[in-house]
N, C-alpha and C positions, 0 to 999 in steps of 0.2 A: 506358302510363298518362300522363295529362296532368298536368304539375306543378301543385301548388297555387298559386293566384295570390296575389301579395303587394301590399301597398299601393303604388300608383304604377304598376301594370301598365297600367291604362287610359290613364294620362297618357303612358306611353311609346308605346302604340299610336297615340294621337292625334298625337304628334310625328312618328311614322313616316308617317302619312297626310297630313301637311301638306306641300305642294309647296315646292320651294326658292323663297324670296322671299315665301312666303305668310305669313299671319298666324298667330302662335303660338296654341295653344289657351289660352283664358283661365284665370286662376287660379281654383281652386275656391272656393266660398263657405266661410266659416269655420263649423265645427260649433258648435252652441249651447253645449255644455259638455264638458269633458274627462272621461275615465273617472274613476270614483271613486278608483281606485288598484289596483296589482297585487294580484291575489288569490293569497295564499300558501297552499300546502297546510297545513292545520292538523293538528297531532298530536292524536289523540283523547284526551280527558281521562279517564284511567283512575281507578278508585276510589282508588288510592293517591295519585295526583297531586291529586285533588280533596280528599282528606283532608289532605294537606300544605298545600294552599292555604288551606283553612278554618282549620287550626291556626295558620298564620302570621298570618292576619288577626286572629284572636282574641288571639294573643300580643302583637301590636303594640297592639291596643286596650287590653288589660289593662295593659301597661307604661305606656301613655299615661296611664291613670287613676291608676296608682300614682305616677308622677312628678308629676302635677298635685296629688295629695293630699299627697305628701311635701313638695314645695316650698311649697304653701300653708300647711301646718302649721309649717314651719321659718321661713318668711319673713314670713308674714302677707299679707293681701290687697293692701295698698298697695305693699309692697316687691315682691311678685310681679308686679303690673301694671307698675311702673316698670322692673323688671329685664327683663321680657318685651319691653316696647317698645324698650328700648335694645339688647337682644340681637338683635332681629329686623332692626334697621337695616342691618347689613352683609350679611345673608343674600342679598338679591337681587343684590348686586354679586359676591359669591363664586360664587353659582350661575351667573350670566351668564358668568363667566370659564371655568368648566368646560364650559358649553354651547357657548362659542365654540370650544373644541377639537374639538367633534363636529359640524362643519358639513357634512361630506361625506355622512354617513349618520346623521342624528339618531336617537337611541335612542327607543323608545316611551315616552310620557309616564308610563304606569303603572309601568314599571320604574324610572324616575328617582324617582318619588314613593315607591316601595317602599324604595329605598336610603336616601333622606332620612329617611323615617319610621323605618326600622330604626335608623339611627344616633341619631336624636333621642330615641327612646323605649326600645327594647329594649336598646341598648348602654348608655345612661345608667342605666337601672334596674339592670342587672346590675353595672355598674361601681360605682355608688354603694353597692350592697349589699356587694360584695366589699371595696371600699376601707374602708368603715366597720368591717366585721368585722376586717380586717387591722390597722387602726389600734388598735382595742381590744385585740387580741391582743398587738401590740408594746408597748402601754402596760402590760399586765398582766405582761409579761416584763421590764419595766424598760428597754425599748429606746425610742429616740426615734421619735415618730410620723412624722417626716420620711422614715423608711425606706419608708413606704407609697407616697409619691410617686415614690421612686426604684426600688423593687423590684417593687411590686405593681401600681400604676396603669398603667405602660407595658404590662405583660403583659395584664391583663384588658381594658383599654380598646382596645388594638389588635386583640386577638383578637375581641372582640364587635363592633367596627366592621366587621371583615372578614367576619364570618359571613353578613351579609346578601348582599353581592356573591358570596360563595362559594355560597350557596344558588341564586342566580340563574345562576351558571355551571353548576351541577350540573343544574338543571332547564330552563334556557333557554340552552344553550350556543350555539345557532345565532344568538342575538342578539349574540354577542360577535365583533367584527371584529378585535380585536387589543388592543394596549397602550393605545391611546387610549380604548377603552371601559372598560378596567380603571381608568384614571385618572378617568374621569367617574363611574363607579358608586361607586368607593371614595371619591372626593372628595366626592360628595354625602352619603354616609354620614358622613364626617368633619365636614362642615358642619352636618348635623343634630345630631351629638353636641356640637359646639362651641357651637351656639346654646343648647341646654338647659344646658350647663355654665356658659355666660356668664350665664344667668339667675340661677344660684346666686351667682356672684361679684358681679355688678352689684347684684342685689337684696338679697343677704344681707350679704356683706363690704363692700358699698358703701353702699347707701341705709339698710338696717335698722341697720347698725352705727353709721353717722353720726348717725341720728336718735336712737338710744338714748343716745349720748354728749352731743351738743351741739344736736340739733334738725334740722329739715328742711333748712335751708340747708347744714349740714355734710354731710348725707346726699347732697344733690344734687352738692356739690363732689366727694365721693368717687366718685360714679357717673361723673362726667366724667373724673376722673383714671384710674380703672380702665378706662374705655372707651378712652381714648387709648393707654394702655400695652398692655392686653390685646388690643384689637381693631384699632386703627389701626396699631400698631407690630408686633404679633406675631399678628395674626389668621390668618396663613398656617400656623401651627404644626401644628394637627391635620390639615389637608389634606396638608401636606408629609409628615408621618409615614405616613399611610395610603396616600399615593401609592406608597410602596415596595411595599406589598402589591398595589396595583393593577397595577404593572408585572409582578409575578410571575404574577398571575392572567391578565393579557393574554397573556403568553408561553405559558402553559399552554393557553389557548383556541385557539391557532393552531399547535399542534404535535401530531403523531401519535405522538411518543415518550412512552410511559407514564411513564418515569422523569422526564422533564422536566415532565410534567403534575403530578407529585407534588412534585418538588424545587423548582421555580420558585416556587410559592406559599409554600412553607415558608421559602425563602430571603428572599423579599420580606417576609413577616410578621416574621421574626427581625430583619431590618434596620430595619423600622418600630419594633419594640420597642426596639432599641438606640438609635435616634435619639431616641425619646420619653424613654427613661431618661436619656440624656445631657442632654437639654433640661431635665428636672426636676432633675438633679444640679447644674447650674450655679448656680441661685439658692440651693440648699441649702448648697453649699460656700461661696458668698459670704456667706451669713448666719452660717455657723459660724465662718469665719475673719475676716470683716470686710474682706476684700480685694476691692475693687470691680473690680480688674483681671481677676479670674476671670470676672465677667459680661461685661466688655468683650471679652475674648479669646474666650470661648465663643460669645457671640451674634454678634459682628461678624466674628471671625476664622474661625469654623467653620460656624455655622448659616446665615449669610447666603450664603456661597459655595455651600453645598449647595442652598439655595433657588433661587438663580439657575441652578445646574446643572440642577435638575429642570425649571425653567421652560423652559430652552433645549431640553431633551429633549422636553418636551411640544409646543413650537412646531414642532420638526423632525418629530415624529410626526404632527402635525396634517395635514401634506401627504402622509402615507404612502398614504392611500387614493386620492388623486389620482394618485400615481405608480403605484399598483397598477392602476388602470383603464387607464393608458397602456401597461402591460406585458401585461395579460391580454386586454383587449378586441380587439386585432388578430386573435385567433382568430375572432371573430365577424364581423370585416370580411372575412376570406378566405372565410368561409362565406356571405357575402351578407346578413347580418343588419344590419350597421351600415356606415357609410361612414367613410373616414379623417378627414374634418373633424369628425365627431361624437366620435371618440376624442380628437382634439386639443382639442375644446371641453370635455371632461370632465377634463382633466389638472390643472387648477388652479382655485381658487375665483374668481380674477379672470376666467378664461375662462368659467366657469359663470355668473357674473353677467352677462357680456357676452351669453351665449347667451339668458339670460332676457329681457334688454332687447330683443334682436333678435326673439325669439318674440312679445313683446308688440307690437312694432312691426308685424309682418307678420300677426298673428292675434289681436290684442287680449288681453283678460284671460283668455279661454279658452286662448289659446296660451301665456300665461305660466304658468297652472296646469298645463297639459300638460307644459311644459318642466320644471317643478319635479318633477312625478311621473316624467317620463322620466329625469331625472338621478338621482333616488333609486333607481329600478329598475335603471338601468345600473350604479350603484355596488354594489347588492346582487348583481347578476349577476357582477360581477368578483370580489367577495368569495366568492361561492358556488363559482365555478370554481377560484379559488385554493385554497379549502379542499379541494375534490375532488383537486386536483393534489398537495396536501400529504398526502393520505391520511387526512383527518379522519373520513371515513365508513368505518368498519370493518365494520359489519354490513350485510347485503344490504338490510334495511329502510331504513337510512339512505341508502344509495346510490339506492334507488328514490325516496325522498322528495326527494333532491337533483335527480334527473332531472325529477320532476314540477315542482319549484319552478323549475328552469331553463326549462321549457316555459312556465309561467305568466308568468315574467318576460319572456321573449322576446315572447310575445303582447302583454303589456302595453306593452312598448317600442314595438312596431309600431303599436299603437292610439294611443299618445301621439304618435308621429311624424306621424300623419295630420293633426294639428292645425296643424302649421307647415311641413311639407315642401312644396316646390314653390310657395310663396306669395310669395316675395320678387321683386318686379318689377325690382329693381336688380341681380340676378345672372343669369347665363346659365342656362337650363334644362338640367339634366344628369341622366343616369342612371348609377348605379354598378352594375357587374356583378360585383363582387368582385375585379377585376383592374385595370380602367381606367374612366375617365369617358367617356361618350358625350354630348358637348355640342352643343346647338343654339343658335345665336346669332340675335339679332334680324334680321340681314341674310339669314337663311335658310341660312347655311353650317352644315354638320355635320361633326364630326370626333371621333375617339377620342383621348383624352389620357391618358398615363400619370400615375399618382398621384405627386406630388412627395413628397420626404422630409418636408417640413413643409407642411401644407395652407395655401394662400394665403388662402382665405376659410373660416374654421372654422365653417361652417354645414352642416346636413344637406342631402342631395340625394335624389332619388328612387331607389329600389332596383329593379334589374331582376328579372324572374321568377326564382325559385330553381330549382336543378336538381331532377331527380326525387328524391322523398323516399327516404332510406335507412332501414334498420330503426331503430326508435325507441330501441334500447338506448343507454345512456349509459356512456361509458368515460372516466375521468379523464385518461388520457394522450392522447386523441384530440381532434380539433377538434369543435366543436358541429355537430349535424346540423339538418335541417329538420323542424320539428314542425307541418306543415300541418294543416288548411287555414289560410291566412293571414288576416289581418284584412281587413275591408272596405276598398275604396279610399277615399281621402280626399274623394271627391266622387262623385255618382251616376254609375254607368256608362252608356255610350251604349246606346240601344235601336235 
């Protein structure tokens, strides 16, 4: 059986046909447009999943209407508009910070919007109802209403903020690549919650209260004061608390141990509730005792170090997917699907940016778009294989779906490569056979070169023809196979 041909085979043949000292074959023309994107095998939407999807959409819509009506009645139209405008101001900055963490494999926009909307409407509606009910009950029992902020609010708010990401984990687990995704999903839910809560504080306790006492000027002053204290100084509070839950959910998403899958989210949620409760306890004790040192020690001595600790963890985790590609993708190098320079160029965001700049130089805008799609598909491939090696696919149907997704990703990667491989006139033409480079230099000399430990020029090269195709079965503990036939060559074949 003749092996399936791979992108670059015709170029290798043309190199072999060129006599020593002859003219190298010209670089191929750049294709008009890169492929739309890697086609992922989709899970068929069952009636149960469709029912859950419709129910979630209706729930979010109903809660949004409830919150709009409640805030409008309590604040009035003018205070509602002013509070909304002020509360929205920090949202783009906070959202950008969390999206910055997720640069290697950005999450689908629809899931990000879902988490934000869940926190903004479902969580706030449930929390507002429970907190008001608890405050009335404490008052009827002769207890201070401040107990609501310390005992009830942390429980219901952290629980409801986490439910959205938990639903996403249950129904779209394959979209979770680890702790970074947990931080992003839970962080956006917390930002949505904080935005709507800030509308209540800025519009109600700020503008409406000031107008009622002394007029619009006082209302504006109180809005500015609350904005500085609540948003500029302590706007990180809700994302910080819910990040604890995100860490637990991210750990659960990448483990095959059922005990860890259950205990990690519970531990993260409990830690989030404890931090939230401690945060609310600090001003309560300060007001009750009149000791300002309680606030100073609590905020500066406890909460700020925790904040910087979580930020440091998030920055370290940000590079995890880059390290993962560097560890996992060599399996595909040995199988002849990738080259060592490509793995090196995927290992950090700086190198990925340099690769995009290079692709644009040698292949224009089409090459840039292809390089972006290639980097996303390669990261997905590394995460997919890492999950298979961890034993995340327990059922045969999940293993079959992983095998299909791997094939689709490999084909997409090969199609993307065709837009920029072999097009750089400033580098020697080379072919990678899975073990060494076969280089052809402008003076006509040819020689085989062993791959260095660190690629000197981290750019892709042409791949040699693959070996005869093995059986298509996928085994997590073995190297990837060949899923021919390969993609078309990056230029028209000779006739």
